[in-house]
N, C-alpha and C positions, 0 to 999 in steps of 0.2 A: 556652521548651520546647526540647528537643533537636531538631536538624534531622531526625534519624531519625524522630521521632514524626510528622512530616508525612506519612510513608508509611503510617500506620495510622489516620489520621483522615479521615472523609468527612462530607459534609453530612448531618445527621440529619433535616432537614425532609422529610416524606413526599413532597412534590411533586418533590424533588430526585432521588429514587430512579428516576424515570422519564426522567431526562435524563442527558447525558454530563458535566454540570457538577458532579456530586456528588463526584467524585474525579478528581484531587487538588484541594484547596482552593487558592485564591489567597492569597498572603501579601504584604501591603503595609504600609508605614509601620512597619517593625520596627526595633528596636535590637538589633544582634547583637554578641555578644562572644565571644572565644575563650578557653576555660578549659582549661588543660592537665590531662589525665587520663592515667593509666597505660595504655600501649599493650597491648591484649589481642587478639592475632591470632585466638585460638580463638573469641572472641565475634563478631568480624567474619565468620569462616567460617561460624558457626552462623546468623547473622542474614541473610547474603547470600541464601540460597534463598527467604527470606520476602518480600524486597523486590519491589515493583512497580517495575522498573527504569525504564520509560518515564516514570512519574509522578515518580520521583526526579530524573531528568535535567531534567524540566520545571521542578520547583520550584527546583532548584539554579540553573538559568538565570535564573529570576525574581529570585533573590537575588544574582545577579552571578557565579556560578561556572559557567563553560562548559568546564571541564576534564574532565568525565566522558565516557567513551566512549559511543557511541550504543547499543552492545550490552552486555548484562551480562557481565562477565568470568567466565571459568571458570578457577578456580585449582586445578590438578591437583596441583601440588607446592608447598605453601606455604613450603618451606625455601629455594627459589631466591631469589636476591637480587632479581630482577625482581618476583617474587610478594610478597616482603616489602615492597618499596617501594609496590606497589599497595595492600597491606593498610594500610600507614601512611597513605596518602592517603585511603583510605576512612574510616579511623579519625578523621582530622582533620575530615572533612566530617560524618560521621554522629554523632560523639560529643561533640565539643568546643564546639559552639555551644549556648549556653544563654541564656535571656532574663534580661537584667540586672535586670529588675523583681524577681525572686525574691530576689536577694542584697540589693537595696535594702531590702526589707521585713524579711528575717531572714537573718542570716549563717549560720544553721544549716539553711537550706532546701536547701542544696546541699553535697555532699561531693565528695571526689575520685572517688568511684565513681558519682555521679549525684544525682538528686533524692531527698531524704528523704521520709518519710511526711508530715512537716509541710510540706515544699515542694510535694508533690503536692496537698495540700488547699488551700494558698495559691494554687497555679496555677489550680485550678478555681474558687476564689473570685474571682480576677481575671477569669476568663472570664465568670462570672455578672454581675459588676459592670459589665463592658464590653458586656454583651448578647451575648456569644459562646456562647449556650446550645447551638448546634448542635455545638460542639466537645465540650462536656461530654456531650451525648447520644451523640455519636459514640464517645467513650471507653466509656460505659456499654454501648452496643450491641455494641462490639467484644468485651466480656466477657459477652455473651449476656443482657443485661438487657432486659426488655420495657418498654413505656410505663408500666406500673404498678409498675416497679422490682422486679419479680419475675424470677427466672431462667427462661429458656425451657425448656419441657418437653423439647424435642428435645435440649437440652444436658444436662439432668439424667438423662433416660431415653432415650438414643439407641437406635435400632432395632437389635435383635440377633435373628437368626434362630436359634431353638432347636428342632430337630426333636423329635418325640415320642420319649420314652425316652432323650433326651440330657440331660446336666447341664451346668451352667456353673461354671467354676472360675477362680481367679486365674491369670494368665499369669506367667512369670518377670519381666516388666516390672512387673506389678502388685505382685508380692511385693517387688521391689526398691524401688519407691516407698514401700511401707508400712514397710520396714526403715529407709529414710532418714528417714521421718517420725518413727518411734520414736526414732531416735538424736538427731534435731533437738530434740525436746521432753523428752528425758531430761536435764534441766538439771543434776541433781546426779550424773549418771553412775554411778548405783547399779544399773543394769540393770533398773529397773522404773519404770513410770509411776504416780505417786501421784495423788491426787484433784486437786490443783492443776495438775499437769502435764497430766492428761487434760482438765481444764476449759480450759486454755490451748490445747491441741491442737484441740479441737472448737469454739473460739471463732468461726471463720468459718461455722459450721453451726448448726442448731437445737439442738445438744447431742448427748448420747449417743443413738444411733439408737433409735427406738421399739421395733424388734425386739429389741434388746439388753435394754431395760427389761422387755419382756414375759418374757424368759427369766431375769430376775433377775441380770443382769450386776452385778458381776464374778464371781458364784458359778459361772459357766459355764465358766471357763477357768483356765489356770495362773497362780498368783500366788506371790510369794516370801513369806518369813516375816513381812514387814511388811504383807502384804496388797496389795502393788502388782503391777500386771500386768507380767509378764516379756515379753521379745521372743517367746519361744515361745508364750506365751498370746495375745499380740497378733495374731500371724500365724494362730494356730488360730481365734481368734474371727472374723477376717475370712474365713477359709476356710469356716467354717460359714455365715456371713452370705451369702456369694456362692452357696453351694450351695442354701440355702433360699430366698433372695430376692435375686437378683442386681441388681434395680433399686435396692435400698437401697445396694448397693455402688457402682453407677454414680453415684448422686446424691451420695454422700459423697466419691467420688473427684473429682467436679467441684467440690464446695465446698471441698475441701482442697487443690486446686491441681494435680491430675494433669497437666492441659494447661498445662505451664509456658511462660513467655514465650520461652524460648530453644529450645523444641522444638515449633514451631507445627504441624509435620506429625503430631504424636502425637495420637491420638484417645482418648476415654475407653474405647472398646471394645478398644483395644490392651492394656488391663490385664486383659482377660478371655480365656478360651478356652472354646470349646464342644466337648464331647466327642462322640465318634461315638455314634449311637443304639445302645442296648443291644438285642441281638437274642435271639430264642429258638431253641433247637435242638429239633427235633421228630422224634427217632428213633422206632423202632418200640415201644420200651419205655416211655419217659417223656419228657415235655417239660421242658426246663430252660433256664436262661439261659446264653448264651455267655460265655466269658471276656472280660474287658475289659483293654485294655493302655494306654489313654490317660487313665485316671481316677486321681486321687490323693486324692479326698475320698469317704468312704463313710458311709452313714447306717445305724445299727443300732438296732432296737427291743429293749429289755431287758424280757423278759416273765417273770412268775412270780407265785406266790401272795404275799399280804401277809405281811410279816415274813421273807421269804426272803433278804433282804440286798441288794436291788437298789440302794437309795440308797447303801449303804456301798460297793458296787462302783463306782458312778459317782464317789463322793468319792475313792476310792482311785486312780481313773484320773487324777485331778488332783494326785496326790501329797499329798493332805491327810490329816491324822491321823484314825484311827478313833475313834469315840465310841460308848459303850455306850447312850446315850440313844436310844430308839426313837420316831420320829415318823412316822406313816403319811403316805404321799404322796397328796395330793389332786389338786393341779394337776400337769401334766406337768413333769418335771425333766430338763433337757438339759445336757450337758457336751460339750466337745470338746478333743482333745489330739492331738499328733503321735505316730505309731507308726513305729518303725524295723523294717522287715520283713526277712525272710531275704534276704541279698544286699546289704543296706545301703540299699535303696530306702525313702524316707520317704513316708508318706501321713498324712492326717488322718482320724480316726475320730470320728464324732458318736454318742454314746450317749444314747438317749432313753428315760426311764421314763415310761410313759403315764399313770400315776395312775388316776383314776376314768374317764378317757376310753378306757381299754384295750379294753373290749368293743366300743365304737363304732369305734375305729380299726381293729381287727382284722377288722371286717366291711366296711370301706370299701376297695374295690378300688383307687381312685386313691391312697390313703395307702399301701397295700401295694406298689403299683408304685414308689413313691418310696423304699421300704425296700430296702437292698442286702443285709442279712443280719439274721436273727433270733437273739437270744441268749436261749435258754430256760434259766432258772435255777430251782433248788430248794434248799431247806435240807436238807443231808444229815443234820443232827441232828434233824430233825422228820419223824417217820414218815408224816405226812399231806401233806407238801409236794409230792411228785412227782405225786400224784393230780390235782392242779390242772392240770398240764401235759397229762396224758393226756386229761382231760375237755375241756380247751380245744381240743386238736387234733381231737378227735372232733366237737366242735360246729362247728369252722371247718376243714373239710378243705382249704380253699384254702391254708392255711398250709403244707401239705406241698409246695407248688410253689415255695417260697422256700428259699434256702440257709439253714442254721441250724447253730448250735453249742449243744450241751447242756452245762450247767455245774452241778456240785455245789458250792454255796457252803458256807461255815462248816466247811471240811474240817479245821480245827484242833480241832473238837469231836468227841465220840464219834459215829461213824457209826451210823445207825439203819436197820433193815430197813423198807423203804417198804411201807405198806399200800395196795398198788396191784395191779391185775390182772397186771401185769408189773413186774419190777424194772428199774431204769434201764438197766443194761447189756443185758439181753435186749430191752428196748423199742427201744433205738437200733440193736441188731444186726438186729432185724426190719426196721427202716427202711433198712438197709444204710448206716448212719452210724457214725462213730467213737464210742466210749464217752464218757460224760460226763467232762469235765475237772474234777478235784477241785482246788478253789481256796479260799484264805482271803485276806482282805484283809491278813492279817498276813504273807503269803508273797509278797514282791515278785517273785521269779523266776517263780512260778506265775501271778501276775497278768500279767506281761509276756508269758508264753507264751499266755495267753488272748487278749490284745489282738492279738497277731500272728496267732493262729488266726482271729479274727473278720475281720481285714483280708484274710487269705488267702482266706477263704470268700467275701468280697465280690468279690475280684479274680478268683477261679476258682470261680464258683457251682456248676458241675457236681460238684465234689468234695465239696460239703456239702449237696446237695439230696437229700431222702429218696427212696428207691427208684431211685436212679440208679446204675448200675454202669458206670463209665467204661471199665473193662477190657473189659467185654462189648461196649460200644459201639465201642471201638477194634477188637476182634476182628471185629465185623460189617463194619467198613470194609475189612478185608483182602480178602474175596471181591470186593467192589465195585472195589477198586483193581486186582485181578488182571484183572477183566473189562475195565476201562478200558485197562490195559496191553495186553491181547490185541487189543482193537479198534484201538489205536494202531498196533501192529505190523502188523495186517492192512491198515490204511490205507496204511502205508508200502510194504508189499509190493505192493499193488494199484497204487499210483502208479508204482513201479519197473517193473512188468510192462507197464502201458499205455505208459510212455515207451519201453520196449524194443521193443514191438510197433510203435509209431509209427515209430521209426528203421528197423526192418526193412522196413516197407512202402515207405519211400522208397528 
């Protein structure tokens, strides 16, 4: 084994944990050899903070090396000659000692870069044959395995404080890891993960996440013409997963190796970020949600009458071709993709068609709280389509508290007069909202405008919430600001007067 490994192995016997003899272990009757490997100063710099220096010095002394300083060296400038020499000395001690037994068993057990997978298995086989079970258990426990050889729950599901009305998203470090993972397993470099590559990627885990299977992955995200998951679709899928169930993300990050060997200080939770709680504004006219500035993932319910074009809209969101075949949606249908907003900011938008669960979901307050924006759609070529939305909002007045966007689908067909108590433009005007956006799945530019508008409504809810007049609210703030300014001036004047009076009395 490498000398460095002694710094990460401790006695695995339960009784040892209560004594000071559990770490470091004592090493006797060893055969040591020195095997030249390429000098890698960056590796030494990265591994140095992880080392228990006192234990390292002790084990080195037992093996006959007394050259290590008593205190851990601090290398501020690795380019200095003195620092380079110290790094080389540490390299020789930490990397180049390897047990000769591995090479005697198999010449392919060791390479110039370290122990191979075959060598690692052989090493643990030797431990078992020689009764060194505590070493194998020490290795397993250092990788968070329990006595039953299952991973610790605290490792898979680390504690994360998520306040009410907050959401969980991937951090830049989390996205970077997923990008690297995608590139690593895209073996044919075609910009997509095929079934075999996905199977290989998820090999250390139970397979495709259960949540993905429930959503009928890979129909949920962006694929190329061959049906393979693109990098855009891969990141979008994980963005949705983290938003809907961040514990699935933490478990798979753990299984897929986010806590790498060379970055021991990195925790699973570093791959996530918790957004600030979403708050309500309660002005005199109407309560509505505050704008959010730190969110990049939004959830949208697409609501409308059967046959209005909801499924086609979701399919078009993934850049999939339109089909004339109509199939009613029974189970919820969910998709996710990235949207480039005005100004170049990118966000991820989750579109969910509720299917037969629509009435129950729209009456469930907790489900509505998790919805960032509603997309009310109707078939502009069907005269009875808009009535469905009017009656739905009358039945569920709570929907008027959420930001929403009204959309007239199938705009490429002849527009029909709606058989409703109010026409769509008049209805939205009464709600103090913008007129319905006329869209067809055959019109890419109009579709893009819709997705941007939905994202903007989720980001700035006040601008899309019924009966909210932001200009009026801002005008109401002017007198309040004037009063505050006047009080401030009065306080300054009073302070100056009292100070002057005090000096005069002296």
